[in-house]
C-alpha positions in Angstrom: 20.5 10.9 3.3 20.7 7.8 1.1 17.5 7.1 -0.9 15.9 10.1 0.6 12.7 9.8 -1.4 11.9 6.5 0.2 12.4 7.8 3.7 10.0 10.7 3.1 6.9 8.4 2.9 7.9 6.7 6.2 8.9 9.8 8.1 12.2 10.5 9.9 13.6 7.4 11.4 15.2 7.8 14.9 15.8 4.1 15.7 18.2 3.8 18.6 18.0 0.1 19.2 16.0 -2.5 17.2 15.9 -5.4 14.9 14.4 -4.7 11.4 11.7 -7.0 10.1 9.1 -7.2 7.3 6.2 -9.6 7.4 2.6 -10.2 6.2 0.4 -9.2 9.1 -2.9 -10.2 7.6 -4.6 -11.0 4.3 -8.0 -11.8 2.9 -9.3 -13.0 -0.5 -12.8 -13.2 -1.8 -14.0 -16.1 -3.9 -13.9 -13.8 -6.9 -10.2 -12.9 -6.6 -8.9 -15.6 -9.0 -10.8 -14.2 -12.0 -8.4 -11.2 -12.0 -5.6 -13.3 -13.3 -7.0 -12.8 -16.8 -7.7 -9.1 -16.3 -5.8 -5.9 -17.1 -4.6 -4.6 -13.7 -3.8 -1.1 -12.9 -1.2 -0.5 -10.0 -1.8 2.7 -8.0 0.5 3.8 -5.2 -0.8 6.6 -3.0 2.0 8.9 -2.0 2.6 12.6 -1.9 6.1 11.9 -3.3 6.1 11.4 -7.0 9.4 9.3 -7.0 8.0 7.0 -4.3 4.7 6.5 -6.1 6.5 5.7 -9.4 9.0 3.4 -7.7 6.4 1.2 -6.0 4.2 1.1 -9.0 7.0 0.0 -11.2 8.2 -2.6 -8.7 4.8 -4.2 -8.3 3.7 -4.0 -11.9 7.0 -5.5 -13.1 6.7 -8.3 -10.6 3.1 -9.1 -11.8 4.2 -9.0 -15.5 7.0 -11.5 -14.6 4.1 -13.8 -13.4 2.4 -13.4 -16.9 -0.2 -10.9 -15.6 -1.3 -7.9 -17.6 -0.3 -5.1 -15.2 0.3 -1.4 -15.9 1.5 1.5 -13.7 -1.0 4.3 -13.1 1.7 7.0 -13.6 2.2 5.6 -17.1 -1.4 4.9 -18.2 -2.9 7.9 -16.3 -0.1 10.4 -15.5 -2.5 13.1 -14.3 -4.6 10.7 -12.1 -5.7 12.4 -8.9 -7.8 11.1 -5.9 -11.5 11.6 -6.3 -13.2 13.9 -3.8 -16.8 13.1 -4.6 -18.8 10.0 -5.6 -19.3 11.6 -9.0 -15.6 12.0 -9.6 -15.1 8.3 -8.5 -17.6 7.2 -11.0 -15.9 9.2 -13.7 -12.5 7.6 -12.8 -13.9 4.1 -12.7 -15.5 4.7 -16.2 -12.2 6.0 -17.5 -10.5 2.8 -16.3 -13.2 0.6 -17.9 -12.9 2.5 -21.1 -9.2 1.7 -21.1 -9.9 -2.0 -20.7 -8.9 -2.1 -17.0 -11.0 -4.2 -14.7 -8.5 -4.8 -11.8 -7.0 -2.2 -9.4 -4.3 -2.7 -6.9 -4.1 0.3 -4.5 -1.2 0.6 -2.1 -0.6 3.0 0.7 1.0 3.6 4.1 -1.9 3.0 6.6 -0.5 3.1 10.1 2.5 4.2 12.1 3.2 2.9 15.6 5.9 4.2 17.8 7.1 2.4 21.0 9.4 3.6 23.7 11.1 1.1 26.0 8.7 -1.6 24.9 5.5 0.5 25.5 3.3 2.0 22.8 3.9 5.8 22.5 1.6 6.7 19.7 -0.3 5.3 16.7 -2.7 6.0 14.0 -5.6 3.7 13.6 -6.7 1.2 11.0 -10.4 0.9 10.6 -11.7 -2.3 12.2 -13.9 -3.0 9.1 -13.3 -2.5 5.4 -17.1 -2.1 4.7 -16.4 1.6 3.7 -13.9 0.4 1.1 -16.0 -2.3 -0.5 -16.1 -0.2 -3.7 -13.2 1.5 -5.3 -13.1 5.2 -4.1 -12.1 7.8 -0.8 4.9 13.1 19.7 5.1 10.9 22.7 7.6 10.7 25.5 9.8 13.4 27.1 12.8 14.8 25.3 14.5 14.9 28.7 14.2 11.2 29.3 17.7 9.6 29.2 18.5 6.7 26.9 15.0 6.1 25.6 14.8 3.2 23.3 12.6 4.0 20.3 11.1 1.6 17.8 8.8 2.4 14.9 6.5 0.1 13.0 4.8 0.9 9.7 1.8 -0.9 8.2 1.6 -0.9 4.4 -1.7 -1.8 2.8 -2.6 -3.2 -0.6 -6.2 -3.3 -1.7 -7.3 -5.2 -4.8 -10.6 -4.4 -6.6 -12.4 -6.1 -9.4 -14.4 -3.4 -11.3 -16.5 -6.0 -13.1 -18.3 -6.8 -9.9 -21.3 -4.9 -8.5 -20.7 -2.0 -6.1 -20.2 -3.3 -2.5 -18.5 -6.4 -3.8 -15.6 -5.0 -5.7 -13.0 -5.4 -3.0 -11.5 -8.9 -3.5 -8.2 -8.8 -1.6 -6.7 -7.1 1.4 -3.0 -7.3 2.4 -1.4 -5.7 5.5 2.4 -5.7 5.7 4.2 -5.0 8.9 7.6 -3.2 8.7 9.5 -2.7 11.9 12.5 -0.3 12.2 13.3 -0.4 8.5 17.0 0.3 7.8 17.0 -0.6 4.1 14.2 1.0 2.1 15.0 -1.0 -1.1 14.5 -4.2 0.8 11.2 -3.0 2.3 9.9 -2.3 -1.2 11.2 -5.7 -2.5 9.5 -7.6 0.3 6.3 -5.7 0.1 6.2 -6.2 -3.7 6.7 -9.9 -3.4 4.0 -10.3 -0.8 1.5 -8.4 -3.0 2.4 -10.4 -6.1 2.3 -13.6 -4.2 -1.4 -13.1 -3.7 -1.9 -14.0 -7.3 -0.1 -17.4 -7.0 
């Protein structure tokens, strides 16, 4: 399978009939967001696949550097970085970032997968209605016997931006949700997602 590592993060695609699209679903910025343009920004991509993580971090950080922002990939700056399991571990990681002169964090991940069959929703995973729990940096449908079932899949990618110089509860300064429907070219998905994330700084 071409570009297999990209497909792993999005699952196995069984698109029988569809039209691919990538678009900005929703975005939000706080009044404190613009101050990050003068900060050192760490780009972190959450993925169980190392190649996917590196690829997205490189793409986003490179795009930001092209816009004269001081951005660095987490796999370069902190190659052994792991997700914190406790508030104490989160505090240690945040302090490690601050000690390295980093005050901005961009955290990207796949947040939701929606599958539709013949125009009806078959299954989905939920996105929290509120981002209050993220205000600080931290933690098979349908019958196989059905003939000619038209299947479509939509993936929602998320980018959260934090300003670590702000007090806890106010560190989240930007949210970006990107809708990708029936992707058939993973490199184009990454390129479009990267542009949308970087455009938040324009």
